[in-house]
Steps between C-alpha positions, in 0.01 A plus 500: 500500500190524276395149589529582877284798490245351257475200727438723806244719311334199341431322826315786666281545202468126452398438860224753523154349564278426192316796368584877489786619709365658820565856570560689825236437762435138388686242699549170670367423845373858551831668409550740215704379213683704236565391143798264495683675223419761230423358152816400318625684199639185351424471131440128516311383816646199677269193528387493859327226709192606681509421873226541760600568854378382834451769763835620651695241700235240465649154441413426135349180373729292281304625185746764414796256533318250280407778250858633471647143496271406213579821327876438533460140369316635197764773451800266520351210318718245670829701438743531787547854632795551738505794739803642693394658831766683686457609868765761527403847626589643165426416136773305332475545125632856523835326575513356150339167583352339195207326662181714541431444872190533704612726789382636829513861373576710197715800425564717196705335222424155636301249301423275795131425527370593851300245693348475847786449753524245776318720750169408328552149639720553805655798677688383809579850617126553571526229770145375474436128492351545148663785296351433161369816332142355489498460879685824565273701274189362681653584842603851402174576332302383809722705732461811277133477510494458877698822559323805375695783345425738783619231755839453330815663629601830342829360406725426198595140555777273372684193618788372287872413486691822476815335400422492123453740214358850555402425848857516624499877471140612448326345805763628757454850350124475558547368846707805571179712464347287781802523723488878467123505562427644157333198332133614555583860401684401187298203390162551658506173695735333732757260362481132604791348306744251641785272384400141552842387358575201279204255465313693769739374765446792732207369708463825701419694191308243316131556427255235370396588144128525584575760765648724235139582417474687833677796330355745241813543297780275381839567334622261229865497378711260296692236689807323378329526161119493504304475816227238527318696777308719258201271463466468885501871539246552225272228631489674844302791344756751626614796296835378355781736431707332234863589424554391132748220433653383172422139608122415478292196558286352223183677612632853550435617147133470580518744793461870441652782700237728640235228461635205708785660694674839555821515308802672652807628311753243396805433718836346413510133590837546662665817624223759445492840673255403774475841663416670178253230416314534827466873434348425152272211611374635833258772352349230271444269796360770716250619242366150456479452867326835563241411230414163655585504870165612648256306286293202620511303172802336336638751243424424143862421396543261795170323422595476129845352584344238732226401264748472208747285694232260647326468161781465254733296721240237585582139433302506181664824391842340549400193309387717213819699507704174480290388202543834317875504570558144385283561194706797397821318571385199289449722202868591517624163613347324202570773248665318207716805423666471841572131444658571158711771648625272771587225247691757293684618803598140596619437150708803498664390831572160353662648188718721720 
């Protein structure tokens, strides 16, 4: 667990541009950028590579790949490092597996190391001819800049599969507000949430991801475990209402509630009291909507979330994360104490 979080924290500090960390008001491509993480209280600082970033979504030169490749070669010194990457929706080592695995997400008590999931290279549910995150981020960013805040719909938007996790009960309870004509009164804006079903198979309810940016507000919940849609919602520059989940992606520890998104109360992954939850969450949603609905500029939290996602999840940022994660893993993988302990365990099994 310590390794997981230190890896996550290390990378956001490691991948900041050279020089002093920027404060609020300084940014990339004209957008404000907040500090990535507060200073660590760790007694012994972790060694951290220094990475410089290209502007958001710009296709990077091979320089960072060459730099990280050379750094890994120097780090490993010709030694073979084997990685186990599992692509389940859940971490695996919590089930008593011996291998430290690189996983699509993390949860408490798991020692899996979170890494970028498959959607950074391909996300078929999005249905575009090229669904790599680099292309999607560029498309979403362009669309968000073309639709001014005052031109966006006064709506709380979500498209997802309602057949999994908290969506089974929570989203139908929210939709009940709309059916009764109470959504704007209770939430401050109309609800535009629909069930697109498994792998977005319901064509009538499907919306192209870049058109998500037509709405001012977005709702994010967990899916079967984590939900890969968070980065798309942040990149739109919408104000994201996020329901906390025990499953988190590798980058989420770098996000801050109240700075990059609006955090809602937690909700049981399965079988929560949806009616009670709506009563608790609705005033929080409405207050945030009332505070931002009538403005002409993108709200600060929405702008921060967009800038953070586009900057830190750039191709170079991902390359830097991989380098930092492998570096931390190598320190454990080649730790002679671990090798001696394994030999002792094997010897004990042989004796038995």
